[in-house]
N, C-alpha and C positions, 0 to 999 in steps of 0.2 A: 678631866682634861688630859691626863696622861694616857688614858684609854683612847681618847680621840686622836692624839698624836701617834700612838702605836698603830691605829687603824689607818691613818693617813700614810704612814711609812710603809705599811704592807701594800697599800694601793699603789704607791710610787714604785715599789719593787715589782709588782705585778705588771704595771704599765710599761716599765723599761724593757726594751728589747734585749733578748739574751744575746750574748756574744756567740758567734759561730764556733763550734767545736772543731778544733784542728786535729786531724788524725795523722800521726807520724808513724810510718812503718820503719822499724829498725831493721837493719840488715841482720839476717839470721846468722847463726853460727856457721862456721866453715864445715863442721861435721854434718849439719843438717843439709847444707847445699850439696855435699858429696853424696849423702844418702839419697836425696831426691834425684840427683843425676843418675846414680846407679839403678835406682828403681825404674826410671824411664828407660834406660838402656836394656835392662833385663826384661822389662815388659815388651819392648819391641822385639827382642830376641825370642821370647816365648810366643808372641803372635806370629812371627815368621816360621817358627818350628811347627806351630799348629796348622798354618796354611800349607806347609810342605806335607804334613801327615794327611791333611784333608785331600789334597791333590792326589796323593798316593792311593788313598782309599777309593776315590772316584775312578781312578784308572783301573784298579782291581775290579771294581763293580762293573765297569764297561767290559773288561776282558771276560769276566764270568758270564755276563749277558751274551757275549758272542759264543762262548763255549756252550751255554745252555741252548742257544738257537741251533748250533750244529748237532748237538745230541738229540734235540727234538726232531730235526730233519732225518737223522739216522733212525730214530725210533719209528717215524712214519714209514720209512722204506722197509724196515723189518716187519712192521705190522702188515704192510701190503704183501710182502713175500710170504708171511705166515698164512695169510688168508688164501693165497694162490697155491700153496704147497699141495693141497689135496686135489686140485683140478688138473685136467689134462694139459691145458694151456700153461699152467704154472710149472708143471714138470718139464714141458718142452722148453720153456723159457730158461729154466735153471740149467737144463742140459746144454742149450746153446750158449748162454752167457758165462756160466761158471765152469763148465766142463769142456767147452769147445766142440761139442758134438753137433752133427748136422742131420737133418731128416734124410732118410735113405732115398727118397724120391727127388732130392735136390741134385741138379746137374750143374757142374762147374765148367765154365768156359775160360780157358787160358788165352788171353789176347796175344801173348808172345809165342804161343806154340802152335 
């Protein structure tokens, strides 16, 4: 009989709905709040600094790209000059462009004179 009563008591407990659990958050310590605030502020400062560095690196990359394009253009011009040095036309062009010489058969007409 006692076993029967114990079994009935267990069934009664199992059938009874459980009370909802109430979760209460306690306010944290002041030190923890200050530490969390400082962590947020320093994180924001670090992200800002990283963005600034990133922008600087991007600008340097663009500037180096422009310099590389200018050097490439100069290199192509020098390659063309190098290929024309041994030719008659190349020598005449260098004489005209860099030395200011003119062909002896050239006739100048002075419009003021």
